[in-house]
C-alpha positions as CSV (number, residue, x, y, z in Angstrom):
1,X,-15.2,6.8,21.9
2,X,-12.7,6.3,24.7
3,X,-11.9,2.5,24.9
4,X,-12.6,0.6,28.1
5,X,-10.0,-1.4,29.9
6,X,-12.0,-4.5,29.7
7,X,-12.1,-4.4,25.9
8,X,-11.5,-7.9,24.6
9,X,-8.8,-8.9,22.3
10,X,-9.7,-8.4,18.6
11,X,-9.7,-11.4,16.3
12,X,-8.2,-11.3,12.9
13,X,-10.5,-10.1,10.1
14,X,-10.1,-12.3,7.1
15,X,-11.4,-9.7,4.6
16,X,-8.5,-7.4,5.5
17,X,-6.0,-10.2,4.7
18,X,-7.8,-11.1,1.5
19,X,-7.9,-7.5,0.4
20,X,-4.3,-6.8,1.3
21,X,-3.2,-10.0,-0.5
22,X,-5.0,-8.7,-3.6
23,X,-3.4,-5.3,-3.3
24,X,0.1,-6.9,-3.0
25,X,-0.5,-9.0,-6.1
26,X,-1.6,-5.8,-8.0
27,X,1.5,-4.0,-6.8
28,X,3.7,-6.9,-8.1
29,X,2.0,-6.9,-11.5
30,X,2.3,-3.1,-11.8
31,X,6.0,-3.1,-10.8
32,X,6.8,-5.9,-13.3
33,X,4.9,-4.0,-15.9
34,X,4.9,-6.9,-18.3
35,X,1.7,-6.6,-20.5
36,X,-0.4,-9.7,-20.2
37,X,-3.9,-10.8,-19.1
38,X,-2.8,-10.2,-15.5
39,X,-2.7,-6.5,-16.3
40,X,-6.5,-6.5,-16.3
41,X,-6.4,-7.0,-12.5
42,X,-4.7,-3.6,-12.1
43,X,-5.9,-1.8,-15.3
44,X,-2.2,-1.4,-16.0
45,X,-1.9,1.0,-13.0
46,X,-3.5,3.8,-15.0
47,X,-6.4,4.5,-12.7
48,X,-6.7,7.6,-10.5
49,X,-6.2,5.4,-7.4
50,X,-3.6,2.6,-6.9
51,X,-3.4,-0.5,-4.7
52,X,-0.6,1.1,-2.6
53,X,-3.2,3.3,-0.8
54,X,-5.2,0.3,0.2
55,X,-2.0,-1.5,1.4
56,X,-1.2,1.4,3.8
57,X,-4.8,1.8,5.0
58,X,-5.1,-1.8,5.9
59,X,-1.6,-1.8,7.5
60,X,-2.8,1.1,9.7
61,X,-6.0,-0.7,10.6
62,X,-4.3,-4.0,11.4
63,X,-1.7,-2.2,13.5
64,X,-4.4,-0.3,15.4
65,X,-6.0,-3.7,16.2
66,X,-2.9,-5.7,17.0
67,X,-0.7,-3.1,18.6
68,X,-3.4,-0.9,19.9
69,X,-6.7,-2.5,20.9
70,X,-5.3,-6.0,21.4
71,X,-2.6,-4.7,23.8
72,X,-4.9,-2.3,25.7
73,X,-4.4,-4.1,29.0
74,X,-0.6,-4.5,28.5
75,X,1.9,-1.8,29.5
76,X,2.3,0.9,26.9
77,X,6.1,0.3,26.7
78,X,5.4,-3.2,25.3
79,X,3.5,-1.8,22.3
80,X,6.1,0.9,21.8
81,X,8.9,-1.5,21.9
82,X,7.4,-3.8,19.2
83,X,6.7,-0.8,17.0
84,X,10.2,0.7,17.3
85,X,11.8,-2.7,16.9
86,X,9.9,-3.2,13.6
87,X,10.9,0.3,12.4
88,X,14.5,-0.6,13.1
89,X,14.3,-3.8,11.2
90,X,12.7,-2.2,8.2
91,X,15.3,0.7,8.2
92,X,18.2,-1.8,8.0
93,X,16.5,-3.6,5.1
94,X,15.7,-0.4,3.3
95,X,19.2,1.0,3.7
96,X,20.9,-2.3,2.7
97,X,18.6,-2.8,-0.3
98,X,19.2,0.8,-1.6
99,X,23.0,0.4,-1.3
100,X,23.2,-3.1,-2.7
101,X,20.9,-2.3,-5.7
102,X,23.0,0.7,-6.4
103,X,26.4,-1.1,-6.2
104,X,25.1,-4.0,-8.3
105,X,23.9,-1.6,-10.9
106,X,27.2,0.4,-10.9
107,X,29.4,-2.6,-11.1
108,X,27.6,-4.9,-13.4
109,X,24.5,-3.5,-15.2
110,X,24.9,0.1,-16.1
111,X,24.5,-0.7,-19.8
112,X,21.5,-3.1,-19.2
113,X,18.3,-1.6,-20.5
114,X,16.4,-3.4,-17.7
115,X,18.2,-1.6,-14.9
116,X,15.7,0.4,-12.9
117,X,15.9,4.1,-13.6
118,X,16.8,6.7,-10.9
119,X,20.2,5.1,-10.0
120,X,22.8,7.6,-8.7
121,X,25.6,8.6,-11.1
122,X,28.5,6.1,-11.0
123,X,30.7,9.2,-10.4
124,X,29.0,9.7,-7.0
125,X,31.5,9.0,-4.2
126,X,30.4,5.9,-2.3
127,X,30.5,7.6,1.1
128,X,28.1,10.3,-0.3
129,X,25.8,7.6,-1.7
130,X,25.8,5.8,1.7
131,X,24.9,9.0,3.6
132,X,22.2,10.0,1.1
133,X,20.7,6.5,1.4
134,X,20.8,6.5,5.1
135,X,19.2,10.0,5.3
136,X,16.4,9.1,2.8
137,X,17.6,11.8,0.4
138,X,18.4,9.1,-2.2
139,X,15.8,6.5,-3.1
140,X,16.5,3.6,-5.4
141,X,15.1,0.1,-5.9
142,X,11.7,-1.3,-5.6
143,X,11.5,-1.0,-1.8
144,X,11.2,2.8,-1.6
145,X,7.8,2.6,0.1
146,X,9.5,1.1,3.2
147,X,10.6,4.6,4.1
148,X,6.9,5.6,4.5
149,X,6.4,2.6,6.7
150,X,9.4,3.4,8.8
151,X,8.3,7.0,9.4
152,X,4.8,5.9,10.3
153,X,6.0,3.2,12.7
154,X,8.3,5.7,14.4
155,X,5.3,8.0,15.0
156,X,2.9,5.2,15.9
157,X,3.8,4.9,19.6
158,X,2.8,8.6,20.2
159,X,-0.4,8.0,18.3
160,X,-1.3,4.9,20.3
161,X,-0.4,6.7,23.5
162,X,-3.0,9.3,22.6
163,X,-5.6,6.7,21.5
164,X,-5.2,4.9,24.9
165,X,-6.3,8.2,26.5
166,X,-9.3,8.7,24.3
167,X,-7.6,11.5,22.3
168,X,-8.4,10.0,18.9
169,X,-9.6,13.4,17.7
170,X,-6.2,14.8,18.4
171,X,-4.5,12.1,16.3
172,X,-7.0,12.9,13.5
173,X,-6.5,16.6,13.8
174,X,-2.7,16.5,13.7
175,X,-2.8,14.0,10.8
176,X,-5.3,16.1,8.8
177,X,-3.3,19.3,9.5
178,X,-0.1,17.8,8.4
179,X,-1.7,16.6,5.2
180,X,-3.5,19.9,4.5
181,X,-0.6,22.2,5.1
182,X,2.1,20.2,3.3
183,X,2.9,22.0,0.0
184,X,2.2,20.3,-3.2
185,X,5.6,20.4,-5.1
186,X,6.0,19.1,-8.6
187,X,8.0,16.0,-9.5
188,X,10.6,14.9,-8.3
189,X,10.3,16.9,-5.1
190,X,6.8,15.5,-4.5
191,X,8.3,12.1,-3.9
192,X,10.0,13.4,-0.8
193,X,6.9,15.1,0.4
194,X,4.9,11.9,0.0
195,X,5.3,10.7,3.7
196,X,3.7,13.9,5.0
197,X,0.6,13.3,2.7
198,X,0.3,9.6,2.9
199,X,0.5,9.5,6.7
200,X,-3.2,10.5,6.6
201,X,-4.1,7.2,5.1
202,X,-2.0,5.2,7.6
203,X,-3.1,7.0,10.7
204,X,-6.7,7.1,9.7
205,X,-6.4,3.4,9.5
206,X,-4.7,3.3,12.9
207,X,-7.6,5.2,14.5
208,X,-10.2,3.0,12.8
209,X,-8.4,-0.2,13.8
210,X,-8.0,0.9,17.4
211,X,-11.8,1.5,17.6
212,X,-12.8,-1.3,15.2
213,X,-14.9,-3.0,17.9
214,X,-16.9,0.2,18.6
215,X,-17.3,1.0,15.0
216,X,-18.6,-2.5,14.2
217,X,-21.0,-2.3,17.1
218,X,-22.3,1.1,16.0
219,X,-22.8,-0.2,12.4
220,X,-24.8,-3.2,13.7
221,X,-27.0,-0.9,15.8
222,X,-28.1,1.0,12.6
223,X,-31.5,-0.2,11.3
224,X,-31.1,-2.7,8.5
225,X,-32.9,-0.6,5.8
226,X,-30.4,2.3,6.6
227,X,-27.4,0.0,6.3
228,X,-28.7,-1.4,3.0
229,X,-29.2,2.2,1.7
230,X,-25.7,3.2,2.7
231,X,-24.1,0.1,1.2
232,X,-26.1,0.5,-2.0
233,X,-25.0,4.1,-2.3
234,X,-21.3,3.4,-1.6
235,X,-21.0,0.3,-3.9
236,X,-23.1,1.8,-6.6
237,X,-21.2,5.1,-6.7
238,X,-17.9,3.2,-6.6
239,X,-19.0,1.1,-9.6
240,X,-20.0,4.1,-11.6
241,X,-16.8,6.1,-10.9
242,X,-14.7,3.0,-11.6
243,X,-16.3,2.5,-14.9
244,X,-15.9,6.2,-15.8
245,X,-12.2,6.0,-14.8
246,X,-11.6,3.0,-16.9
247,X,-13.2,4.7,-19.9
248,X,-11.0,7.8,-19.3
249,X,-7.9,5.5,-19.1
250,X,-8.5,3.3,-22.1
251,X,-11.4,4.7,-24.1
252,X,-9.1,6.8,-26.2
253,X,-7.8,3.6,-27.8
254,X,-11.2,2.9,-29.4
255,X,-10.4,5.5,-32.1
256,X,-9.3,9.1,-32.8
257,X,-12.8,10.6,-32.3
258,X,-13.1,9.0,-28.8
259,X,-9.5,10.0,-28.0
260,X,-10.3,13.6,-28.9
261,X,-13.1,13.5,-26.4
262,X,-11.4,11.6,-23.6
263,X,-7.9,13.1,-23.6
264,X,-8.9,16.7,-22.6
265,X,-11.1,15.4,-19.7
266,X,-8.3,13.1,-18.5
267,X,-5.7,15.8,-18.7
268,X,-7.9,18.2,-16.8
269,X,-8.7,15.8,-14.0
270,X,-5.2,14.2,-13.6
271,X,-3.7,17.0,-11.4
272,X,-6.5,16.4,-8.9
273,X,-5.4,12.8,-8.6
274,X,-1.6,13.2,-8.2
275,X,-0.3,10.1,-6.4
276,X,2.4,11.6,-4.2
277,X,0.6,14.8,-3.2
278,X,-2.6,13.0,-2.5
279,X,-5.2,15.8,-3.2
280,X,-8.6,15.6,-1.7
281,X,-10.1,14.2,-4.9
282,X,-7.8,11.2,-4.9
283,X,-8.2,10.6,-1.2
284,X,-12.0,10.7,-1.4
285,X,-12.1,8.4,-4.5
286,X,-9.7,6.0,-2.7
287,X,-11.9,5.8,0.4
288,X,-15.0,5.2,-1.7
289,X,-13.4,2.4,-3.7
290,X,-11.8,0.9,-0.6
291,X,-14.9,0.6,1.5
292,X,-16.9,-0.7,-1.4
293,X,-14.2,-3.3,-2.0
294,X,-14.1,-4.2,1.7
295,X,-17.9,-4.7,1.7
296,X,-17.6,-7.0,-1.4
297,X,-14.8,-9.0,0.1
298,X,-16.7,-9.2,3.4
299,X,-19.9,-10.2,1.7
300,X,-18.4,-12.9,-0.5
301,X,-15.7,-13.9,2.0
302,X,-16.5,-17.6,2.3
303,X,-16.4,-18.0,-1.5
304,X,-13.1,-16.0,-1.9
305,X,-11.5,-17.9,1.0
306,X,-12.5,-21.2,-0.6
307,X,-11.3,-20.3,-4.1
308,X,-8.4,-17.9,-3.5
309,X,-7.7,-17.9,0.2
310,X,-4.6,-20.1,-0.2
311,X,-3.0,-17.3,-2.1
312,X,-4.6,-14.0,-0.9
313,X,-4.5,-14.9,2.8
314,X,-0.9,-16.1,2.7
315,X,0.1,-12.9,0.9
316,X,-2.0,-10.6,3.1
317,X,-0.9,-12.3,6.3
318,X,2.8,-11.9,5.4
319,X,2.5,-8.5,3.8
320,X,5.9,-6.9,4.6
321,X,7.7,-10.2,3.7
322,X,5.9,-10.3,0.4
323,X,6.7,-6.6,-0.4
324,X,10.4,-7.0,0.5
325,X,10.8,-10.2,-1.5
326,X,8.9,-8.9,-4.5
327,X,11.3,-5.9,-4.7
328,X,14.3,-8.1,-4.7
329,X,13.0,-10.5,-7.3
330,X,11.7,-7.8,-9.6
331,X,15.0,-5.9,-9.6
332,X,16.7,-9.0,-11.1
333,X,13.8,-10.1,-13.3
334,X,14.0,-6.8,-15.2
335,X,17.7,-7.3,-15.8
336,X,17.6,-10.9,-17.1
337,X,14.1,-11.3,-18.5
338,X,13.1,-8.6,-21.0
339,X,9.4,-8.1,-21.9
340,X,8.0,-10.7,-24.3
341,X,4.7,-11.5,-25.8
342,X,1.5,-11.7,-23.8
343,X,1.7,-15.4,-23.1
344,X,5.4,-15.4,-22.0
345,X,4.8,-12.3,-19.9
346,X,1.9,-14.0,-18.2
347,X,4.2,-17.0,-17.4
348,X,6.8,-14.6,-15.9
349,X,4.2,-12.8,-13.7
350,X,2.7,-16.2,-12.6
351,X,6.2,-17.4,-11.9
352,X,7.0,-14.5,-9.6
353,X,3.8,-14.8,-7.7
354,X,4.2,-18.6,-7.4
355,X,7.8,-18.2,-6.2
356,X,6.8,-15.8,-3.5
357,X,3.9,-18.1,-2.4
358,X,6.4,-21.0,-2.2
359,X,8.8,-18.9,-0.1
360,X,6.0,-18.1,2.3
361,X,4.9,-21.7,2.5
362,X,8.4,-23.0,3.3
363,X,9.3,-19.9,5.4
364,X,12.3,-19.0,3.3
365,X,14.4,-16.3,5.1
366,X,11.5,-15.5,7.5
367,X,14.0,-15.3,10.4
368,X,15.6,-12.4,8.6
369,X,12.8,-10.7,6.7
370,X,9.9,-9.5,8.9
371,X,6.4,-10.6,8.0
């Protein structure tokens, strides 16, 4: 699958922006954690797979298209420069946000019940806190996933260099090996092992994005009955497993008899779907749900664009900006707006989403915050 030099520039795929926009809204709802009708969009974050995996896979795919395939005829140093520049920008934002959230919490809100948990002890020397934040050994705030993005971007130039030489199999082999041989520590150590596991999602996406044109052509060459059979199997299995997962997550609330049946099954399966360690079961279920979702968004793309494109595409097309802004807003929302009833909570969630959409539309701070 070695790419040819005459490969044409890849156009933007609307379904990816739509999906990523949906994933970001789901992340916002989960991070707010204000019970309302909006929680139905995310099943309260209690499923075996989260929206975050989808966000990273699409990020890898888009990066593979935009910084890989699209720049195939440009000097490699140009792609590397753009990737490393973005990694540097995100590192500065990550470091400053960790430090500022910590200092704001220490100085003004230590007794506020809405302060995000996990803040360092106020007795910690400032210089020690600064070093721990700079070295990623202290994570605090709602932007902690930026560290994953930073690590992945730093490694991306090497991956793209290998992809340009047709060595996609080596990128996959290294990524799978790193995921497979990384130990599976318990919480909280698993949080620090997460980059070694989740890189598999990102770099799988990078390889897919780099070869998207070839993959699309291969898919179209398959006979239509075979494509229909594959899609039916994937979407049907995804629907059945999703329904079963929803039952495991919420069926116990029907009554004590159902709870007695559901709880042991859920407790037995949960270790196989640990978020940070990303076991094979969680990875497989995510891939199944993701590609089923992609097909649905692709199939109904015109309808979704017409009805929700104004929101989903604006969020998906400015994904890093949305993620960074949401983390800042949510930190303060929790401090000043405690949870209320379902209606008020829905208004708060809608207000946050609307605020971010308006900030995108009017390009608020976009010269400072990367898109």
